[in-house]
Residue frames as qw, qx, qy, qz and C-alpha x, y, z in Angstrom:
[[0.332, -0.430, -0.415, 0.730, 102.79, -58.21, 226.63],
 [0.016, 0.025, 0.213, 0.977, 101.90, -55.37, 224.25],
 [0.349, -0.441, -0.653, -0.506, 98.27, -56.49, 224.20],
 [0.497, -0.591, -0.576, 0.268, 98.07, -55.99, 227.99],
 [0.307, -0.176, -0.112, 0.929, 99.42, -52.47, 227.83],
 [0.217, 0.759, 0.383, -0.480, 97.28, -49.34, 227.70],
 [0.555, 0.393, 0.453, 0.576, 97.11, -48.31, 224.01],
 [0.053, -0.733, -0.073, 0.675, 97.90, -44.75, 222.98],
 [0.570, 0.585, 0.436, 0.378, 97.25, -43.15, 219.60],
 [0.262, -0.482, 0.088, 0.831, 99.32, -40.17, 218.46],
 [0.433, 0.764, 0.464, 0.115, 97.40, -37.87, 216.09],
 [0.337, -0.485, 0.208, 0.780, 99.66, -35.57, 214.15],
 [0.437, 0.626, 0.536, 0.361, 99.36, -33.43, 211.05],
 [0.306, 0.189, 0.057, 0.931, 100.07, -30.00, 209.68],
 [0.113, 0.265, 0.340, -0.895, 98.29, -26.83, 210.77],
 [0.527, 0.309, 0.035, -0.791, 94.60, -26.93, 209.92],
 [0.218, 0.142, -0.902, -0.343, 94.60, -30.46, 208.54],
 [0.685, -0.292, -0.301, -0.596, 91.62, -31.35, 210.74],
 [0.371, 0.117, -0.848, 0.360, 93.15, -33.14, 213.75],
 [0.211, 0.017, 0.573, -0.792, 90.82, -31.62, 216.35],
 [0.686, 0.128, -0.118, -0.707, 87.73, -32.30, 214.23],
 [0.644, 0.161, -0.740, -0.106, 88.84, -35.90, 213.74],
 [0.214, 0.036, -0.817, 0.534, 89.30, -36.39, 217.49],
 [0.408, 0.048, 0.304, -0.859, 86.01, -34.67, 218.30],
 [0.757, 0.120, -0.359, -0.532, 84.19, -37.07, 215.96],
 [0.520, 0.144, -0.824, 0.171, 86.08, -39.97, 217.52],
 [0.041, -0.030, 0.692, -0.720, 84.95, -38.98, 221.01],
 [0.574, 0.110, 0.119, -0.803, 81.35, -38.59, 219.93],
 [0.883, 0.170, -0.286, -0.330, 81.43, -42.11, 218.47],
 [0.000, -0.563, 0.792, -0.237, 83.68, -43.82, 221.03],
 [0.785, -0.110, -0.532, -0.298, 81.15, -46.62, 221.67],
 [0.799, -0.582, -0.119, -0.095, 81.72, -46.68, 225.41],
 [0.756, 0.150, -0.267, 0.578, 85.51, -46.45, 225.39],
 [0.386, -0.887, -0.080, 0.242, 87.00, -44.33, 228.18],
 [0.669, 0.463, 0.049, 0.580, 89.48, -42.12, 226.34],
 [0.369, -0.783, -0.055, 0.497, 91.88, -39.59, 227.86],
 [0.546, 0.765, 0.112, 0.322, 93.33, -36.79, 225.74],
 [0.493, -0.535, 0.082, 0.681, 96.66, -35.03, 225.80],
 [0.440, 0.833, 0.276, 0.191, 96.58, -31.90, 223.64],
 [0.555, -0.308, 0.104, 0.765, 99.73, -30.01, 222.67],
 [0.261, 0.917, 0.293, -0.067, 98.81, -26.46, 221.63],
 [0.523, 0.136, 0.096, 0.836, 100.95, -23.93, 219.77],
 [0.114, -0.549, -0.120, -0.819, 100.23, -20.52, 221.25],
 [0.001, 0.102, -0.660, 0.744, 98.83, -19.39, 224.58],
 [0.605, 0.021, 0.120, -0.787, 95.12, -19.85, 223.91],
 [0.298, -0.072, 0.950, -0.054, 93.78, -23.38, 224.51],
 [0.552, 0.229, -0.235, -0.767, 91.50, -23.54, 221.49],
 [0.549, 0.106, -0.788, -0.258, 91.65, -27.25, 220.72],
 [0.176, -0.087, -0.874, 0.444, 91.21, -28.34, 224.33],
 [0.319, 0.226, 0.355, -0.849, 88.23, -26.04, 224.83],
 [0.597, 0.204, -0.413, -0.657, 86.55, -27.36, 221.68],
 [0.502, 0.049, -0.862, -0.040, 87.05, -30.97, 222.74],
 [0.012, -0.108, -0.757, 0.645, 85.86, -30.42, 226.30],
 [0.422, 0.301, 0.246, -0.819, 82.63, -29.01, 224.88],
 [0.223, 0.121, -0.798, -0.547, 81.86, -31.79, 222.41],
 [0.684, -0.121, 0.017, -0.720, 78.83, -32.99, 224.38],
 [0.828, 0.036, -0.552, -0.097, 79.94, -36.62, 224.78],
 [0.800, -0.599, -0.007, -0.021, 80.65, -38.50, 228.00],
 [0.851, -0.016, 0.029, 0.524, 84.24, -38.97, 226.88],
 [0.299, 0.649, -0.007, 0.699, 84.76, -35.19, 226.80],
 [0.572, -0.767, -0.266, 0.118, 84.83, -34.83, 230.58],
 [0.065, 0.946, -0.260, 0.180, 87.10, -32.03, 231.70],
 [0.592, -0.610, 0.527, 0.008, 89.25, -34.41, 233.79],
 [0.866, 0.168, 0.427, 0.200, 89.89, -36.51, 230.67],
 [0.536, 0.767, 0.065, 0.346, 91.53, -33.62, 228.78],
 [0.594, -0.595, 0.075, 0.536, 95.11, -32.52, 229.57],
 [0.462, 0.871, 0.047, 0.160, 96.55, -29.50, 227.74],
 [0.661, -0.353, 0.144, 0.646, 100.26, -28.85, 227.25],
 [0.318, 0.925, 0.210, -0.017, 100.55, -25.31, 225.89],
 [0.490, -0.606, 0.317, 0.540, 104.33, -25.10, 225.49],
 [0.449, 0.746, -0.221, -0.440, 104.08, -25.19, 221.71],
 [0.600, 0.484, -0.628, -0.108, 106.38, -28.15, 221.08],
 [0.885, -0.383, 0.171, -0.202, 105.99, -31.39, 223.00],
 [0.903, 0.281, -0.185, 0.266, 109.06, -32.83, 221.24],
 [0.314, 0.606, -0.390, 0.618, 111.30, -30.37, 223.12],
 [0.336, -0.459, 0.470, -0.675, 109.84, -30.96, 226.62],
 [0.741, -0.083, -0.635, -0.202, 109.29, -34.72, 226.80],
 [0.488, -0.062, -0.709, 0.505, 110.93, -35.12, 230.21],
 [0.024, -0.009, 0.367, -0.930, 109.41, -31.99, 231.77],
 [0.526, 0.085, 0.051, -0.845, 105.82, -32.22, 230.51],
 [0.716, 0.112, -0.513, -0.459, 104.93, -35.42, 228.68],
 [0.480, 0.068, -0.847, 0.219, 106.36, -38.11, 230.99],
 [0.091, 0.052, 0.651, -0.752, 104.79, -36.67, 234.21],
 [0.592, 0.125, -0.036, -0.795, 101.44, -36.32, 232.41],
 [0.682, 0.118, -0.672, -0.263, 101.56, -39.92, 231.22],
 [0.272, 0.054, -0.848, 0.451, 102.43, -41.16, 234.71],
 [0.328, 0.072, 0.430, -0.838, 99.40, -39.37, 236.17],
 [0.705, 0.150, -0.271, -0.638, 97.07, -40.89, 233.57],
 [0.569, 0.143, -0.810, 0.000, 98.49, -44.38, 234.11],
 [0.154, -0.010, -0.789, 0.594, 97.93, -44.11, 237.86],
 [0.464, -0.173, -0.036, -0.868, 94.30, -43.00, 237.59],
 [0.415, -0.016, 0.806, -0.421, 91.88, -45.04, 239.67],
 [0.728, 0.470, 0.314, -0.389, 89.29, -45.22, 236.87],
 [0.603, -0.114, 0.653, 0.444, 90.84, -47.49, 234.28],
 [0.346, 0.630, -0.227, -0.657, 91.27, -45.92, 230.86],
 [0.860, 0.302, 0.411, 0.020, 90.67, -47.81, 227.64],
 [0.657, 0.463, 0.219, 0.552, 92.79, -45.57, 225.42],
 [0.244, -0.707, -0.006, 0.664, 94.89, -42.42, 225.38],
 [0.551, 0.681, 0.315, 0.365, 94.81, -40.06, 222.39],
 [0.407, -0.559, 0.055, 0.720, 97.56, -37.47, 221.98],
 [0.461, 0.830, 0.262, 0.174, 97.03, -34.55, 219.61],
 [0.589, -0.211, 0.067, 0.777, 100.34, -32.95, 218.74],
 [0.108, 0.760, -0.008, -0.641, 100.75, -29.35, 217.71],
 [0.745, 0.650, 0.150, -0.007, 100.72, -28.82, 213.96],
 [0.264, 0.857, -0.427, 0.119, 104.37, -27.79, 214.36],
 [0.615, -0.535, 0.566, -0.120, 105.52, -30.80, 216.38],
 [0.410, 0.414, -0.792, -0.181, 107.72, -33.67, 215.28],
 [0.894, -0.251, -0.087, -0.361, 106.11, -37.06, 216.10],
 [0.765, 0.273, -0.546, 0.205, 109.37, -39.03, 216.25],
 [0.176, 0.326, -0.658, 0.656, 110.78, -37.88, 219.63],
 [0.611, -0.233, 0.248, -0.715, 107.34, -38.12, 221.20],
 [0.939, 0.041, -0.249, -0.235, 106.90, -41.73, 220.05],
 [0.597, 0.341, -0.613, 0.390, 110.45, -42.55, 221.14],
 [0.223, -0.440, 0.492, -0.717, 109.55, -41.31, 224.64],
 [0.879, -0.187, -0.035, -0.437, 107.26, -44.34, 225.00],
 [0.820, 0.185, -0.487, 0.236, 110.48, -46.34, 225.38],
 [0.083, -0.567, 0.515, -0.637, 111.24, -44.57, 228.66],
 [0.268, -0.042, -0.929, 0.251, 111.12, -47.11, 231.54],
 [0.224, 0.175, 0.523, -0.803, 108.40, -45.12, 233.33],
 [0.606, 0.340, -0.023, -0.719, 106.06, -45.61, 230.37],
 [0.401, 0.344, -0.770, -0.358, 107.22, -48.60, 228.32],
 [0.004, 0.007, -0.975, 0.221, 106.13, -51.30, 230.77],
 [0.234, 0.434, 0.720, -0.488, 102.52, -50.08, 230.85],
 [0.451, 0.727, 0.151, -0.495, 101.73, -48.17, 227.63],
 [0.533, 0.020, 0.637, 0.556, 102.24, -48.91, 223.94],
 [0.237, 0.427, -0.203, -0.849, 101.76, -46.74, 220.85],
 [0.648, 0.371, 0.645, -0.165, 98.77, -48.33, 219.16],
 [0.574, 0.489, 0.441, 0.485, 99.52, -46.20, 216.11],
 [0.130, -0.427, 0.052, 0.893, 100.58, -42.83, 214.74],
 [0.374, 0.687, 0.613, 0.109, 97.75, -41.29, 212.74],
 [0.228, -0.265, 0.182, 0.919, 98.81, -38.45, 210.44],
 [0.341, 0.756, 0.529, -0.180, 96.03, -36.18, 209.16],
 [0.292, -0.137, 0.351, 0.879, 96.70, -34.25, 205.96],
 [0.399, 0.633, 0.202, -0.632, 94.67, -31.65, 204.11],
 [0.631, 0.210, 0.658, 0.352, 94.21, -33.50, 200.80],
 [0.348, 0.885, 0.301, 0.072, 92.90, -30.38, 199.09],
 [0.147, -0.926, 0.285, 0.199, 95.96, -28.35, 200.08],
 [0.561, -0.344, 0.670, 0.345, 98.37, -31.10, 199.09],
 [0.604, 0.504, 0.574, 0.229, 96.64, -31.50, 195.74],
 [0.226, 0.967, 0.097, 0.059, 97.21, -27.77, 195.20],
 [0.710, 0.361, -0.240, 0.554, 100.91, -28.15, 196.04],
 [0.282, -0.900, 0.053, -0.329, 100.74, -26.03, 199.18],
 [0.606, -0.673, 0.423, -0.026, 103.15, -28.21, 201.17],
 [0.840, 0.012, 0.433, 0.327, 105.09, -29.87, 198.38],
 [0.065, 0.789, -0.311, -0.526, 107.76, -28.15, 196.29],
 [0.855, 0.517, -0.043, -0.017, 108.71, -29.07, 192.71],
 [0.787, -0.338, 0.242, 0.455, 112.20, -30.57, 192.68],
 [0.561, 0.463, 0.287, 0.623, 112.94, -28.83, 189.38],
 [0.066, -0.917, -0.116, -0.375, 111.97, -25.43, 190.84],
 [0.652, -0.729, 0.139, 0.156, 114.20, -25.97, 193.89],
 [0.773, -0.035, 0.301, 0.557, 117.13, -27.00, 191.70],
 [0.363, 0.687, 0.255, 0.576, 116.61, -23.93, 189.48],
 [0.298, -0.933, -0.035, -0.199, 116.45, -21.58, 192.48],
 [0.751, -0.532, 0.216, 0.327, 119.64, -23.05, 193.96],
 [0.687, 0.231, 0.317, 0.612, 121.43, -22.70, 190.64],
 [0.172, 0.809, 0.228, 0.515, 120.31, -19.07, 190.33],
 [0.243, -0.818, 0.223, -0.472, 121.23, -17.97, 193.88],
 [0.655, 0.136, -0.666, 0.330, 124.00, -19.72, 195.77],
 [0.017, 0.219, -0.540, 0.812, 123.25, -17.65, 198.91],
 [0.636, -0.303, -0.262, -0.660, 119.63, -18.85, 199.10],
 [0.436, -0.267, 0.735, -0.446, 118.55, -20.65, 202.27],
 [0.387, 0.115, -0.822, -0.402, 117.92, -24.14, 200.94],
 [0.064, 0.154, 0.897, -0.409, 115.84, -25.31, 203.87],
 [0.429, -0.281, -0.414, -0.752, 112.11, -25.73, 203.40],
 [0.154, -0.125, 0.790, -0.580, 110.69, -26.26, 206.93],
 [0.702, 0.144, 0.196, -0.670, 107.08, -26.76, 205.83],
 [0.763, 0.338, -0.489, -0.254, 108.04, -29.44, 203.36],
 [0.309, 0.307, -0.839, 0.326, 110.31, -31.16, 205.86],
 [0.377, -0.076, 0.612, -0.691, 107.67, -31.09, 208.57],
 [0.801, 0.216, -0.077, -0.554, 105.11, -32.61, 206.19],
 [0.677, 0.341, -0.652, -0.028, 107.53, -35.39, 205.32],
 [0.054, 0.281, -0.809, 0.514, 108.44, -36.03, 208.97],
 [0.580, 0.001, 0.438, -0.687, 104.80, -36.46, 209.92],
 [0.852, 0.282, -0.250, -0.363, 104.23, -38.89, 207.05],
 [0.454, 0.424, -0.763, 0.178, 107.41, -40.82, 207.85],
 [0.166, -0.217, 0.764, -0.584, 106.21, -41.44, 211.40],
 [0.674, 0.018, 0.061, -0.736, 102.72, -42.60, 210.37],
 [0.290, 0.027, 0.957, -0.014, 101.08, -45.99, 210.64],
 [0.262, 0.642, 0.714, 0.096, 97.92, -44.55, 209.09],
 [0.101, -0.108, 0.143, 0.979, 97.43, -41.43, 206.97],
 [0.256, 0.668, 0.644, -0.270, 94.03, -39.72, 206.85],
 [0.219, 0.188, 0.431, 0.855, 93.43, -37.93, 203.55],
 [0.051, 0.603, 0.591, -0.533, 91.06, -35.38, 205.05],
 [0.286, 0.636, 0.007, -0.716, 88.81, -32.99, 203.10],
 [0.349, 0.007, 0.842, 0.412, 88.51, -35.65, 200.40],
 [0.340, 0.708, 0.607, -0.119, 85.17, -34.14, 199.35],
 [0.119, 0.896, -0.087, -0.420, 87.11, -31.18, 197.92],
 [0.162, -0.528, 0.726, 0.410, 89.37, -33.33, 195.75],
 [0.790, 0.378, -0.201, -0.439, 88.67, -35.02, 192.40],
 [0.991, -0.033, 0.125, 0.039, 89.71, -38.56, 191.47],
 [0.716, 0.513, -0.164, 0.444, 92.88, -37.56, 189.59],
 [0.065, -0.767, 0.344, -0.538, 93.86, -35.09, 192.32],
 [0.799, -0.484, 0.260, -0.245, 93.38, -37.75, 195.00],
 [0.956, 0.148, -0.011, 0.252, 95.73, -40.08, 193.17],
 [0.401, 0.672, -0.259, 0.566, 98.29, -37.27, 193.12],
 [0.456, -0.696, 0.315, -0.458, 97.84, -36.86, 196.88],
 [0.963, -0.218, 0.155, -0.023, 98.39, -40.59, 197.42],
 [0.786, 0.428, -0.128, 0.427, 101.54, -40.39, 195.31],
 [0.046, 0.762, -0.307, 0.569, 102.77, -37.45, 197.42],
 [0.737, -0.544, 0.270, -0.296, 102.16, -39.46, 200.61],
 [0.982, 0.052, 0.049, 0.176, 104.06, -42.44, 199.22],
 [0.552, 0.608, -0.205, 0.532, 106.98, -40.20, 198.22],
 [0.247, -0.750, 0.312, -0.528, 107.06, -38.50, 201.63],
 [0.890, -0.379, 0.193, -0.165, 107.07, -41.90, 203.35],
 [0.100, -0.684, 0.702, 0.168, 110.36, -42.68, 201.62],
 [0.477, 0.244, -0.786, -0.308, 109.03, -45.73, 199.84],
 [0.078, 0.040, 0.913, -0.399, 107.57, -47.36, 202.96],
 [0.287, -0.409, -0.708, -0.499, 104.01, -48.59, 202.39],
 [0.082, 0.120, 0.553, -0.820, 101.60, -46.61, 204.58],
 [0.063, 0.561, 0.818, 0.111, 97.85, -47.19, 204.61],
 [0.044, 0.066, -0.005, -0.997, 95.96, -44.06, 203.51],
 [0.051, 0.548, 0.833, -0.057, 92.23, -43.57, 204.12],
 [0.002, -0.384, -0.241, -0.891, 90.13, -40.71, 202.69],
 [0.168, -0.561, -0.697, 0.413, 87.80, -38.77, 205.00],
 [0.004, 0.593, 0.265, 0.760, 85.54, -35.74, 204.88],
 [0.417, -0.698, 0.057, -0.580, 85.22, -33.54, 207.94],
 [0.028, -0.441, 0.804, -0.397, 87.29, -36.02, 209.94],
 [0.801, -0.094, 0.231, -0.545, 84.39, -38.49, 210.04],
 [0.525, 0.292, -0.796, -0.072, 85.66, -42.05, 210.41],
 [0.848, -0.417, -0.265, -0.193, 84.55, -44.99, 212.59],
 [0.460, -0.758, 0.448, -0.120, 86.55, -45.51, 215.78],
 [0.927, -0.058, 0.353, 0.116, 87.56, -48.94, 214.50],
 [0.678, 0.662, -0.015, 0.318, 89.55, -47.32, 211.68],
 [0.076, 0.842, -0.324, 0.425, 91.60, -45.12, 214.04],
 [0.481, -0.562, 0.578, -0.344, 91.96, -47.33, 217.10],
 [0.900, -0.071, 0.414, -0.115, 93.17, -50.89, 217.48],
 [0.587, 0.706, -0.384, -0.093, 96.01, -50.73, 214.95],
 [0.916, -0.347, 0.171, 0.102, 98.31, -52.63, 217.31],
 [0.615, 0.725, -0.223, 0.217, 101.40, -51.17, 215.66],
 [0.755, -0.535, 0.007, 0.379, 103.66, -50.85, 218.76],
 [0.482, 0.828, -0.012, 0.286, 105.24, -47.91, 216.94],
 [0.357, -0.864, 0.355, -0.019, 107.70, -47.22, 219.75],
 [0.791, -0.218, 0.514, 0.249, 109.53, -50.36, 218.58],
 [0.667, 0.487, 0.422, 0.373, 109.69, -49.09, 214.99],
 [0.082, 0.986, 0.110, -0.097, 110.30, -45.36, 215.32],
 [0.469, -0.612, 0.423, 0.476, 114.10, -45.61, 215.19],
 [0.480, 0.123, 0.683, 0.536, 113.72, -46.58, 211.54],
 [0.184, 0.801, 0.498, 0.276, 111.53, -43.54, 210.76],
 [0.446, -0.363, -0.140, 0.806, 114.00, -40.74, 211.46],
 [0.181, 0.926, 0.292, -0.158, 112.96, -37.12, 211.00],
 [0.512, 0.734, -0.064, 0.442, 114.92, -34.48, 209.10],
 [0.207, -0.868, 0.305, -0.334, 116.10, -32.85, 212.30],
 [0.857, -0.392, 0.331, 0.054, 117.44, -36.16, 213.65],
 [0.826, 0.360, 0.161, 0.404, 119.43, -36.59, 210.46],
 [0.218, 0.859, -0.105, 0.452, 120.61, -32.97, 210.70],
 [0.595, -0.748, 0.272, -0.112, 121.75, -33.54, 214.30],
 [0.917, -0.079, 0.260, 0.292, 124.02, -36.30, 213.03],
 [0.598, 0.539, 0.123, 0.580, 125.55, -33.73, 210.68],
 [0.435, -0.137, -0.290, 0.842, 126.20, -31.31, 213.52],
 [0.136, -0.428, -0.238, -0.861, 123.19, -29.04, 213.03],
 [0.089, 0.126, 0.684, -0.713, 121.11, -27.84, 215.96],
 [0.117, -0.512, -0.782, -0.336, 117.33, -28.21, 216.09],
 [0.044, 0.253, 0.400, -0.880, 115.06, -25.30, 216.95],
 [0.206, 0.634, 0.743, 0.062, 111.60, -24.02, 216.17],
 [0.092, -0.525, -0.016, 0.846, 112.50, -20.50, 215.12],
 [0.082, 0.169, 0.698, 0.691, 110.81, -21.11, 211.77],
 [0.263, -0.624, -0.644, -0.356, 107.41, -20.38, 213.37],
 [0.027, 0.053, -0.424, 0.904, 105.98, -17.68, 215.60],
 [0.261, -0.595, -0.711, -0.271, 102.58, -17.21, 217.22],
 [0.009, 0.012, -0.404, 0.915, 100.76, -14.60, 219.29],
 [0.008, 0.597, 0.794, -0.118, 97.26, -13.96, 220.60],
 [0.011, -0.244, -0.195, -0.950, 95.32, -11.02, 219.14],
 [0.047, -0.505, -0.754, 0.417, 92.57, -9.68, 221.43],
 [0.091, -0.190, -0.286, -0.935, 89.70, -7.45, 220.33],
 [0.426, 0.105, 0.437, -0.786, 86.10, -6.59, 221.10],
 [0.615, 0.338, 0.683, -0.204, 82.88, -8.13, 219.74],
 [0.221, 0.057, 0.677, 0.700, 82.44, -8.65, 216.01],
 [0.364, 0.367, 0.173, -0.838, 79.82, -6.35, 214.53],
 [0.780, 0.442, -0.088, -0.434, 79.30, -8.25, 211.27],
 [0.771, -0.242, 0.571, 0.146, 80.60, -11.83, 210.80],
 [0.750, 0.541, 0.312, 0.220, 80.54, -11.74, 206.99],
 [0.229, 0.940, -0.164, 0.193, 82.45, -8.44, 206.85],
 [0.499, -0.700, 0.510, -0.007, 84.93, -9.70, 209.45],
 [0.852, 0.015, 0.496, 0.165, 85.52, -12.92, 207.50],
 [0.635, 0.713, 0.145, 0.261, 86.16, -11.12, 204.23],
 [0.014, -0.936, 0.301, -0.180, 88.51, -8.68, 205.91],
 [0.681, -0.509, 0.525, 0.036, 90.36, -11.50, 207.70],
 [0.862, 0.309, 0.338, 0.216, 90.84, -13.31, 204.39],
 [0.422, 0.852, -0.071, 0.301, 92.48, -10.22, 202.90],
 [0.341, -0.833, 0.409, -0.149, 94.63, -9.78, 206.02],
 [0.857, -0.211, 0.457, 0.113, 95.84, -13.38, 205.86],
 [0.756, 0.536, 0.204, 0.316, 96.80, -12.93, 202.22],
 [0.170, 0.929, -0.148, 0.294, 98.51, -9.61, 202.85],
 [0.355, -0.758, 0.505, -0.212, 100.52, -10.72, 205.89],
 [0.589, 0.326, -0.738, -0.043, 101.23, -14.31, 204.72],
 [0.516, -0.352, 0.575, -0.528, 99.59, -15.85, 207.80],
 [0.228, 0.121, -0.954, -0.152, 99.54, -19.66, 207.99],
 [0.387, -0.410, -0.826, 0.002, 96.83, -20.23, 210.58],
 [0.244, -0.310, 0.253, -0.883, 94.27, -18.38, 212.71],
 [0.522, -0.359, -0.763, -0.126, 92.14, -20.06, 215.36],
 [0.072, -0.002, -0.555, 0.829, 90.20, -18.93, 218.39],
 [0.057, -0.628, -0.768, 0.113, 86.91, -17.64, 219.76],
 [0.053, 0.193, 0.113, 0.973, 84.96, -14.46, 219.21],
 [0.162, 0.523, 0.619, -0.563, 82.03, -12.57, 220.65],
 [0.103, 0.382, 0.580, 0.712, 79.43, -11.43, 218.14],
 [0.160, -0.005, 0.245, -0.956, 77.47, -8.31, 219.03],
 [0.637, -0.006, 0.012, -0.771, 73.92, -9.16, 220.10],
 [0.791, 0.076, -0.572, -0.204, 74.49, -12.94, 220.07],
 [0.696, -0.587, 0.308, -0.276, 74.46, -15.18, 223.18],
 [0.983, 0.050, 0.103, 0.145, 76.64, -17.84, 221.50],
 [0.381, -0.675, 0.466, 0.428, 80.43, -18.03, 221.20],
 [0.727, 0.656, -0.121, -0.163, 81.80, -17.99, 217.64],
 [0.766, -0.284, 0.435, 0.378, 84.62, -20.37, 216.69],
 [0.420, 0.843, -0.237, -0.236, 87.03, -18.98, 214.08],
 [0.766, -0.210, 0.522, 0.312, 89.29, -21.39, 212.17],
 [0.503, 0.819, -0.158, -0.225, 91.42, -20.32, 209.20],
 [0.746, -0.185, 0.478, 0.426, 93.97, -22.25, 207.17],
 [0.297, 0.114, 0.453, 0.833, 95.47, -19.92, 204.64],
 [0.258, -0.014, -0.105, -0.960, 92.53, -18.08, 203.12],
 [0.507, -0.324, -0.733, -0.317, 90.03, -20.85, 203.86],
 [0.143, -0.211, 0.507, -0.824, 88.01, -19.60, 206.83],
 [0.450, -0.406, -0.770, -0.200, 85.35, -21.46, 208.83],
 [0.167, -0.220, 0.436, -0.857, 83.15, -19.88, 211.48],
 [0.544, -0.388, -0.672, -0.318, 80.40, -21.45, 213.58],
 [0.443, -0.562, 0.304, -0.629, 78.69, -20.98, 216.95],
 [0.481, 0.117, -0.861, 0.120, 79.64, -23.81, 219.34],
 [0.409, -0.475, -0.725, 0.285, 77.98, -22.93, 222.68],
 [0.206, -0.919, -0.208, -0.265, 76.50, -20.18, 224.85],
 [0.225, 0.553, -0.476, 0.645, 78.84, -17.97, 226.79],
 [0.544, -0.365, -0.692, 0.301, 79.03, -19.14, 230.40],
 [0.308, -0.915, -0.201, -0.167, 77.78, -16.87, 233.14],
 [0.488, -0.816, 0.214, 0.225, 80.66, -14.70, 234.30],
 [0.786, 0.087, 0.345, 0.505, 82.87, -15.78, 231.39],
 [0.104, -0.644, 0.189, 0.733, 85.02, -13.02, 229.93],
 [0.678, 0.611, 0.407, 0.033, 83.75, -12.29, 226.45],
 [0.027, 0.817, -0.354, -0.455, 85.53, -10.73, 223.51],
 [0.851, 0.508, -0.132, -0.020, 87.58, -11.91, 220.56],
 [0.411, -0.679, 0.592, 0.141, 90.84, -13.81, 221.10],
 [0.882, 0.463, -0.057, -0.071, 92.61, -15.37, 218.14],
 [0.656, -0.440, 0.466, 0.398, 95.90, -17.29, 217.91],
 [0.563, 0.792, -0.164, -0.169, 97.84, -16.15, 214.84],
 [0.769, -0.303, 0.468, 0.314, 100.59, -18.45, 213.51],
 [0.586, 0.802, -0.100, -0.059, 103.08, -17.62, 210.79],
 [0.835, 0.223, -0.154, 0.478, 106.65, -18.07, 209.63],
 [0.550, -0.558, -0.160, 0.601, 109.33, -16.39, 211.73],
 [0.346, -0.026, 0.259, 0.901, 110.53, -14.08, 208.97],
 [0.105, -0.509, -0.511, -0.685, 106.97, -12.85, 208.30],
 [0.523, -0.730, -0.400, -0.185, 105.75, -12.50, 211.89],
 [0.443, 0.139, -0.398, 0.791, 108.12, -10.07, 213.59],
 [0.126, -0.451, -0.561, 0.683, 107.11, -7.58, 216.31],
 [0.175, 0.262, -0.152, -0.937, 106.05, -4.96, 213.80],
 [0.374, -0.101, -0.749, -0.537, 103.88, -7.46, 211.93],
 [0.272, -0.382, -0.840, 0.274, 102.28, -8.66, 215.17],
 [0.010, 0.433, 0.330, -0.839, 101.32, -5.11, 216.12],
 [0.266, 0.188, -0.419, -0.848, 100.02, -4.44, 212.63],
 [0.366, -0.185, -0.863, -0.296, 97.96, -7.65, 212.52],
 [0.187, -0.413, -0.746, 0.489, 96.55, -7.13, 216.03],
 [0.128, 0.384, 0.113, -0.907, 95.43, -3.61, 215.13],
 [0.332, 0.080, -0.616, -0.710, 93.90, -4.86, 211.88],
 [0.307, -0.294, -0.905, -0.020, 91.92, -7.59, 213.66],
 [0.053, -0.461, -0.546, 0.698, 90.61, -5.10, 216.20],
 [0.227, 0.320, -0.192, -0.900, 89.58, -2.85, 213.31],
 [0.308, -0.037, -0.819, -0.482, 87.92, -5.78, 211.49],
 [0.095, -0.371, -0.863, 0.330, 85.67, -6.51, 214.46],
 [0.157, 0.558, 0.301, -0.757, 84.08, -3.14, 213.85],
 [0.064, 0.102, -0.656, -0.745, 83.69, -3.72, 210.08],
 [0.171, -0.457, -0.828, -0.278, 80.06, -3.66, 208.99],
 [0.223, -0.725, -0.508, 0.409, 79.02, -1.46, 211.89],
 [0.162, -0.451, 0.145, 0.865, 80.77, 1.51, 210.28],
 [0.001, 0.132, 0.702, 0.700, 79.09, 0.76, 206.95],
 [0.173, -0.627, -0.758, -0.054, 75.69, 0.55, 208.61],
 [0.228, -0.678, -0.285, 0.638, 76.30, 3.85, 210.43],
 [0.125, -0.270, 0.382, 0.875, 77.40, 5.56, 207.23],
 [0.061, -0.347, -0.783, -0.513, 74.31, 4.32, 205.42]]
């Protein structure tokens, strides 16, 4: 029966791992497959959906992309996800596949478990959970703590909060996976890559998970689709940290992360803006920045993507006639670092950075 069901692939992974780029490449090389997308954004600006709708392939039709901008699909399965799935299932034009991109802050387990709901289970199966990781970041230890360091910190300060939400989230996304994409492999040496594979194996809790290296999210569709895992039947054995914590009487929330949209005018000098943004990210301990910007004198829209201090900018398309221009960036950080005062400070700094370069030119 599973072979007659509509297959769905869940693409998960930490902030900036390359999920959207992976899906964009998949759509551009879909080989005739009709693919519908469900995109779960964190923040109020639909960056990922807009990028995918504009990929230039037939499978990027606007009606094939559904955005859920609540920030955490795992908390709103009944309200958002199930109705969306029902609408896709009932579409007159038969789909070949559904791809779901979770927020970088979402837990895959409750989403996969939702495929066991009667409204969905009879007609859709989880072809596989694909977890994308930033191999370069993992090799540098960005999302993995040393056990010895944690033990030493606990011994030194009994009042220390022992939770490590980034580490737990990384592990939860690996635990749920049927396939792990070791993205940005071109930035990692042979020995470092082996360390990344070891980290994946450890996070999976000893379960063997296939791991495939990739650069820029470029992989054939055959690697990502057609896994036939029926993961909804297996997910009960891949429990997340928060499910285990629930059993111990702890409540689950997402107060570890905050996001807001910073709006500003056109960027005067992209290079100066990028350098200033890098310093701002370091100073304010920002995890992720993504969005679109207007560049003074340019007819094209600039995409801004930052993971830590690694920043990528590129022009993706012309501004549409009548489209509101300007700079709008989603800023994501840890709750304790991104309070109201920090948001105001960061927003003012970004607005000031858009004018960087122009002041220097005027002074000269």
